[in-house]
C-alpha positions, 0 to 999 in steps of 0.5 A, a space after each residue: 272505234 265504234 260510232 258512239 266514240 268521239 270522232 277525232 280524225 279529219 278526212 280529206 277527199 281529193 288531193 288535187 291542187 287545192 287539196 294538196 295545198 290544204 294538206 300542206 298547210 295543215 302539216 306546216 302549221 300543225 292545224 291537223 297532225 298527220 296521224 289524224 288524217 285520212 286521205 281519200 284520193 284516186 291517185 298518188 300525189 306528192 303531198 299525200 305521199 309526204 303525209 303518208 310518211 308522217 303517219 296519215 292513212 291513205 285510202 283506208 277501209 270505209 270503216 275508218 271514216 267513222 273516226 272522222 269528225 270532219 270531211 273536207 270535200 276538195 274534189 272537182 265540182 263536177 265529180 262531187 256526187 260520185 266522190 261523196 255518195 259511196 262514203 256517206 254510209 261510213 261517216 260518223 253521225 256527228 261528222 261535219 262536211 266542209 266543202 272547198 268546191 266552187 259552185 256547189 250549194 250547201 243544201 245539195 251537199 247536205 241532201 247527199 251527206 245528211 250532215 251539216 255543211 260549211 263552205 270554205 273558199 281558200 287560196 292556195 297560199 294556205 300551203 305556206 300558212 299565208 292564205 285567205 279563206 271565205 267561210 259560210 255556214 248556216 250551222 254554227 257548229 259547222 262554221 266553227 269546225 271549219 274555222 278551226 281547220 283554216 284559221 291557223 293557215 289563213 285569214 278567215 273572212 265570214 260571209 253573211 250569205 251563201 250567195 256571196 261565196 262565188 264573188 269571194 271565190 273570184 275576189 280571193 281564190 282566183 285573184 292571185 292568178 289575175 295579179 300574177 298576170 298583171 305583174 307579167 304584163 308589167 314585166 313585158 312593159 318594162 322590157 318594151 322600155 329597154 330592160 332585158 327580159 331577165 331584169 324585167 321579170 326579176 324586177 316585177 317579181 320583186 315589186 310583187 314581194 314588196 307589195 305583199 310586205 306592205 299588205 302584211 303591215 295592216 295599213 289600208 290599201 289606200 294608205 299603201 298607195 299614198 305612201 309610194 305615190 308622191 304628188 307629181 312623181 313617177 308613180 302618181 303619173 302611172 296611176 293617173 294614166 291607169 285611171 284616165 284609161 279605165 283599163 285597170 277597172 274594166 279588166 278587174 270587173 271583167 275578170 271577177 264577173 267571168 269567174 263568178 259566172 263560171 262558178 255559178 255554171 257548175 
């Protein structure tokens, strides 16, 4: 392929936890076909090896990158310059760079890549085609290119300002772990009230699945709460206790603030 031809491939640089989730989501949803994939990774990963078996190219010669219409940067934030700089000379002039890295500003990436940049912060549930992803770019074409890659496997939320990316990362990207931690705390509380450890964890996990099913209905969170919390009932008593203590709000605020500060420290 020459640089005058239309680039078709998608290059994924980095195949760690998030990169592997993105890769799995592309293949599950068909957003990107394996034969269109170029994967640059310093070590073998189960997701990249599965993609190789379906036709993806793993660590091909640098010249292969001339065929990539988009380069998705999914490396650790501290390693991004080291990963991107050696690739720049091989990129197609029309390629778009999509960063899924926390805390690395688009202008910094553009200064190295010399190409338009979009930033996307997806959750790892993109692997199941059920993620959510915050999207920002000041380049319309880059924004739509990134949207096309993620919309088949995520609810894509447009942001007005790049400065909102860190809050979006904490609110969505980090939040599943916060929610799992709270569900684990609920299980421990149930065990303290007399449930066996196995029963408590199964019930708490089932409650999480039930909550997810409610979210999928499209109703507002307030409506979902009201559907369960009847006046004078057990659920309302629990909610009132949480509100009175303020612990829930304080924990959420502390978790989001800490995650935002960590993202800005990269």
